[in-house]
N, C-alpha and C positions, 0 to 999 in steps of 0.2 A: 895476782897480788894477794889472794885470799884462798883459804882452803874450805871455808864454810860461810854460810850466811849466819848472822847473829841469831835469828829465830830458829835455826836448826839444831842448836846445842841441846843435848839432853844427857841422861845418865849413861847412855851407851858409849859416850865419848870420854868417860872418866879416865884420867891419866894420859889422854892423848894430847899431842901438840896441835894447836889450831892457829890459823892466821886469819884475822878478821879486819874488815874495812868498813867504815861507816862514819856517822856523825855523832858527836858527843851530845847525847840527850840530856845528861845531867852529870855534874861532877860534885862529889861529896868528900869532905875531909873529916874523918872520924878518928880523932886522937892519934894522928900520925900515920894512919892508913888511909889511902886515897881510893875511893870507889868511882869508877866511870861506868855509867850506863851507856853502852854503845848501841846505836840504832841503825838499822838498814831497812830495806823494804819488807824483810821477812819477820822482823821483830826486834827485841831488845835483849842484849846479853850484859850481865854484870861482870865487870873486870876489876880486879883488886891489885893495887900496887902497894908494896910495903917498902919501907926505907932501907931494907937490906940491899936492894939494887938502887944505888944512889942516882945513876944517870936517868933511867926510865922514870924513877920516882920524881925527879926534878921536872922532867918534861910533862908528866901527868899532872903535876902541881900547876903547871903554866897554862894548861888548856882551858878553854871556856866553851860554853854551850854553842853547838853548831860548828865547832871546828871539825875538819875532816881528818881522820887519823887512821893509821894502820897499826894493829896490835898483834903481837905474838905471845902465846902463853900456853899453859896447860889447864885442861878442864879438871875441876874437882867438885866434890859435893859441897854444897853450902853448909856452914856450921849449923848444928842443931838449934832450932828456934828462929832461924833466919830464912827458912824456906818461904818463898812467895807463891802461894797457890794461884794467884791471879795471873801469873805469867806462864806461858808454855815452857820457858827456860828457867822457871823459878826454883828448880831443885838443884841447879848447878851454878857455878861461877867460874871465871877464868883467872888464874893467877898470872898476872902480866909479867912477861920477861923483857919485852921491848915495846916501845911506842914511837911512832914516826908521825910528825905533823905534816900531812900532805897539803893542807891549806888552812889558813886562819879564817875567821868569820867575824864580821861586824856584829854588834848586838842586834838581834832580829827586831823588826818593828812590832812584833807581838809574840807572846809565848805560845808554843804549839798546843798547850792544854787550855788556852783561853777560849771559852765557848762564846764569847760576846764581842768578837772582833767585827767591826763594821765591814759590810760587803765590799765597799770600794777599796778598803785597805787590803782585804783578802785577795781581790782581783789584781791590784797593783803589784802585790808581791806574791803572785800565784805560785811561783816556784818554791816559796817557803810554805804557803798554805798547803800545797800538795804533799809536804813532808808529814803532815798530821796523820796519825794512824787511821782516822776515819776516812780521810781522802785517799790514802793508800789502799784501804780496803775497797772503797768504791771503784777506783780505777782498775784494781785487780779483778773485781767482780765483773766489770764491764768486759774485760778481755776474756774472762772465762765464759761469760754469756755468749759472746760472739763465737767462741769455739764450739759451744754446745749447739748453737743454732746451725752452724756450718755442718757439724757432724750429723745432726738430724736430717737436714735437707740433702746432704750427700747420700745418706742411706736410702732416702726416698727417691733417688734418681734425678735430683735437680742439678743443673750445671751452673756454676758461678761464672757469670759473664759481665764484663764491664761495659758501660755505655758512656757516651761522650759527656764531658763537662761543658764544652763550648757548643751551644746549639742555638736554636731560634726560639723566640717567645711562643709559649702555648698558654691557653686560658686555664689556669689552675686555681683561680680565685684570689690570688694575691699579686702584688707588684713583682716584676722581675728585677733581678740585679743584672744590669747591662754591662757588657764589656766591649769597648770600641775596638774596631779592627784597623790596624795600621795598613794592612795590605789591601783593604777594601774601604777606602775613605768614605765616611758618611754612613757606613753600615755597622751594625752591632751584633755581637753574639749575646745570648742570654744564658746565665747560669741556670741549670735545671731546677725547677720546683719539684720535679719528680722525673723518673725515667719513663713515664707513662707510654709515650708513643714508641719509643725504642723497644720497650719490652713487648709491645704488641707486634712490632715488626719482627722480633725474634721468634714469636709464635708462627708468624707467616713464613719464617725461614725454616720451620721444622725443628726448632730446638726443643720443643715439647714441654720442658720444665726448666725454668730459669729462676735464679735468685741472685741478689747482690746486696751487700751491706754498703750503702752508698750515701755520700754527702749530698744534701739538697739545700736549696737557698730560696728564701721567701722574704721579701722586703715588706714586713708587716709589723704592726705594733706587738710588743713583747708582753709576756706574762710568765708565771712560774714554770709552765710546761711548754714554752715556746722560745726559740732562738732564731736569729736570722739565718744561721747555718746549722743544720741538724743532720742526724743520721737516721736512716730508715732501713729496715729489712724489706727489700722489694722482691715480690714473688709474682710469677705468672705461670699459668699452666694451660695446656691444650686438651680438648676432648674431656673436660670435666665440668659438671654443673656446680651450682652454688653449694649444694649439700655435700658433695664430695670434697670441694675445696675447704669448706669450713670444718669438715671432719678431720682432715689432715692438720689444719691449723690448731684445732683444739688439742689434738694429740701432742703437737709440738709444745704448746704452752703448758700442758699438764706435765710433760717430761721436764721442761725447764724449771718449773716450780718444785718438782720433786727432787731434782738434782741439786738445786742451789739453796732451797729453804727447807727441804724435807717436808713439804706441804703437799697433801693429796687433794687436788681440786676435784670438783664434781666429775663423775664419769661422763655426763652429758650436760653441756652448758644450756641453760634455758634460752628460749627465743621469744622476743617480744616485738610486736610490730611498732613502727615509728608512731603511728596514731595512738596506740595504747600507751606507749611510753610518755608521750606528750600529755595525754589525758590524766594519767596516774601520777606522773612525777614532774611534769612541766619541762622536761628536758629529754633529749635523745642520748644523754650520757648518765643514766640513773645509777646511783649507788644503792644496790639492793640490800645492803646491810642495814640501811635506814628503814625502819618500819612505817614512817609517816608517808601518807599518800594524799594527793589532791582529790577532792570530792566535788563533782560538778553540781552546781546549785541553780543553773540557768533556768530550768523548767519551773522552779519554785518562785522565781523572782519576776516573771514576766508581767504579772498583774499587780505587784505591790506598788504603793504610792511613793516609795523611796526611790527617787530617780537615779541615785548612785548605783542601785542594783538593777532596777527595771530597764534603764537605758541600755546597758551592755547586754542584758538578757534578751533583748529584742533585736539585736544586731547580729548578722551572720558572721562578722569578723571579730566578734567580741566574746567575752566569757565571764561568768561569775563562778568562782570556785572557793572551796573552804579547805582548811588544813587544821585538823584536830590534834592538839598536843596533850597527851596524857599528863596529868599532874601539872599542867601549865598554869593553874591558878596560883601556884607558888611564885610566879614571876611578879616582880615589883613593877610599879608604874614606870619607874625609870628604865627598867629592862625592856618593857614593852615599847617605850618611846625610842630606845636605842634600836630595837628591831624595826620600828617604823622608819627611822632614819636610814637603816640599812636597805630596806626594800625600795626606798626612794632612789637609790643608785641605779635601780633597774627600771625606772620610769613610773613606779607606783605613786599615786598622789596621796596615799594614806594606807593605814592598816586597821580596818575595822575588826572588832573582836567581840566575842561573848564569853564571859566567865561563867562556868557551870558550878554554882555553889551547892544547890540542893535540888535535884531533879524532882523529888517528891512534892515540892511546892509549885510545880509547873513554872509558868513564866515569872512568878514572884521569886523563884529560887535562882534566877539568872541575873547577871549583872553586865550591862552594856549600854552605852549611849544610843545605840541604834535600835533597841528593842521597841521603842515607842513608834517606830516607823514600820514595824512588821506585824502582820496579823498573827494571832496566837497559833492558828493551825499551821502556818508556815514555820513558825519557830519550833513547834513540836516536831515537824517533819525534819527540820535541820538537825535537831538533837538525835532523832532516830537514825537519819542517814549517816551521821558522823559516829553513831554508836558511842556517844559521849557519856561519861560518868562524872560523878561528883569530883570536883577538883580539877577538871579539864578546862582548857581554854580553846576556843575555836577562832581561828583567824580567817579573814575573808579577803579576796582579791576580786575587783570588778573593773574591767577596762578592756582595751583591745586584747585579743587572745594572746598575742606575743608578750605584752607587758605582764599579764596575769601569770602566764607560764614562767616567764623569766624571773619575776619577783617572788612568787610563791615557791618556785623551784629552788631559787637561791636561799630563801628562808628555810625551806625544808633541810637543805644541806647544812646551813649554819646551826639550826637547832640540833640536828643530829650530832654535830661536832661539839657544840657548847655543852650540851646536856648528856653527852656520851650515851647516845641511844643505839649505837650500832650493835647488831647481832652478828657474831662471827667475825672472822678476820678477812676472808676473801670471798667475793661474790661476782664471778664473771657472768656476762650475759651478751647474747647476740641481739643487736637491733636490726630488724629486717623490714621489708616492704616499705621502703622510703618512697615519698613522692618523686616522680621523675623530674618535675620542674617546680619552681616557686615563682610567683608572679612579682615582677619588679614594678611597683606602682610608680616610682619616680621616673623610670625610663619607658614605662608602658610596654614591657616585653617580658618574655619568659627567661629565667635563668636556670641553669642546671643546679640541682641540689648537691650533686657530687661533682661530676665533670662530664663533658659532652660525649664521652666515649662509653658511658655506662649504658647497658642494654635495657630497654623497657620490657615489662612483662608481656606486653602485647607483641605479636609476631609479625603484624603487617602494618605498613605505613599509614593506611587509610584509618585504622582504628586509633593510631597515635594522633594523627592530625585532627580527628573528629572530636577528641576530648582530652587534650594534653593536661589539663588541670587535675584530672582524676586518674591519670596514668601512673602506675607504680613502677619502680625500677627493680632491677635484679641486683640491688646493692645490699651490703651487709657490713656492719661495724661491730667490732669486739670491744666491749666496755668492761673495765675491772675497777670496782670500788669508786665509780664516778669518773674514772679517767679513760678516755678513748685510747686503747692500745693500738688499734689498727682499723683500717677501713678498706673495703674493696668491692668488687662487683664482677659479674659476668659482663664481657664487653660486647659491643656491636661488631659483628663480623661480616656484615653484608653492606656493600657500598650504598645501596639505595636507602637503607635505614639510617646510615650515618649521615647522608645528605639531608634526609628528612629532619633529623634532630637538629642539625646545624641550621637549617632553614627556620625551624621553630624558634631557635635562639636569636633570630634576627641577623644571621650571618648569610650574606648574599652568596650566590654561586661563585662570583668573581673572588670574593674575599676567602671563601672556603678553599678555592683552588690555590690561591696565593699562600694561605697559611697551612693547609692540610692536604694539598694536592698529592704529595708523596704517599700519604696514608691512604687516600681514596683510591689512588692507582694500585697500591699494594693489595687492598681488599679485593680487587678484581682478579688477582692472580692466585686464587685458591687459598683463601684465608680460613683456617679451621675455627670452629667454636672455641673460645678461650675466655679465661677470666683469671683474676688474681687478687692480691691484697698487698698492702704496705703497712708494716708495723713501725711505730715510733720506737726505735731502739733506746733512745735516751729515756723515754717514759717507762719502758719495761725495766730498765736498770734502776731507775729512780724508785719504783715500787719495790723491787727486790731488795734494794739497799735500805729501804725505810727512810729515804731522804724526802725533803719537802719541796725541792726544786730540781729541775734537770741540770741546773748549773753545778750542783754538787756531784754529778756523775760525768761531767764533761771536763777534760783536762784544762782547756783554755776557752772558757765561755765568754760571751759578750755581755755588756751591761744592759740595763733596761732601755738605754738609748741606742742600742745596736753599735756600741763602740768597744774597743779593746784598750783599757787604760794601762795595760801592761806595756803595749807597744805603741800607744798613741795612734791607733788606727780607727777610722780612716784619716788620711793625711792629704794635704794638697799635693797635686802633681806639679812637676817643674814646667817652666815655660817651654823648654825644648821637647819634653814629652808630649805636651798638648799640641805643639806645632806638628810633630810627627803624626799625630792622630787626626789632625785637621779640626781641632776643637778650640773654640773660643768661649771663655766664660763670661757670663753676664754678672758682674759684681753688683751686689745690692747697693742701692743708692744711699748716700749718707743723708740722714735727717737733719736739716738745719733748724736751729732754735730761732 
């Protein structure tokens, strides 16, 4: 039906006949001459209809925004003074010879150039929202990124292999989406949180290098970079250690950014241990563009009379830390109160601070309600340790280590954003040397920090069992600008080590056999050393597109309540469907007044 896309028109087509199809982006009547800006996925072309051709002119006069039309005409130069340098097609226009209305359109619920449409309206009419140039760009970029990743991995000898969507539940740290089985009443499939076990089985199968761009499902609370169904680039390799795996992945990310943004990332990404990241930044997803760092003050506060500081300083599971903000003295009291309220969302009970007015005056040149509780020599050391200057403000956190890290880490991020403190545009970093386990106080047991199939850095089970709390894993996460792009590890490839890890996690032999018997059996049939990584494709495209949420790079995302307001999903099942599945619903009781 067409000879060209609208966005393909240029001066090389002058005097040629073209046939175009698309949507009416805008119709203008200029003194008897009608202009139609015709839009398709490739761009916009200006079409001119003059009254000399009465029938097409009348049809052009009747069309409205978002009508679907087919136009034929000849390409010509735009008149002098009307060239639009903002458009790739801005040097030419089409003199319309005929126009056919393929379909009319109701008035859209919002204009495509309106930047302030509410999210629920955008998602309800997603098919219209996707017509916006920015969304068209994002979805096209996503397709191109997938192609680039496939090309890179194909050249590196990876095989693209699909794994099952209907499988059994595995412990990945979130709730599973369950699918009832009609043929096995009372039994359920689980939608995969990741293809973890299957890709390990592929390594045992001798596939050597595997990848898959795969849909995954996790029934968890949502945020800007999470969705109940998401896409990841899943990768696994045999006979490679963590250095070799991360080297290849670095190369892939560098080539991706060079190809799509013409950005040259560092030749070698820095590596920071988990412990150092938590100590300096309060998070294992640090944005290294932000120059602010947490500074430990625990040793200074052990003997002070101020219990707010000395209490946490003398507890092994607590922390006292500071965050020095250059020129922070410019903050108003209201702004400091707002930041205090902000850190309270992360469990902080307050936000103590010291304003540095004039260092030359000693403690008299400082301003803070907590100064009266601190010895002068401690205050002097705080100033030195923070390398504070006149005009700076020092914020403090004192509580359980997790609360201090979470609150000051979040404050660091917010200050960096609010005050535009970032240095540079892109700062990738590998986080390594994660703890193998974290202790679950509530259930009095160990939990995997990553997943139960991650290999420990110790090679024998006796060392693992002797001190699980201090055992490090062979895991690695790639973080870019404070966003975790991907995470992976070298896996356990010996059955005895896998059984030992499961035992430490409180999984009995019977339960291990029931849930993972197929893997444990497979490990005994010549499993090679192997490892891999999974990247969040949605997050990668979000960063490349400069979007604020992964919803802006997913064609049909869910809402914050994990629903689709476009199709009204999820929806009730019919009584006959439930009977076939052997399911009876417990309806909530009505509350009587």
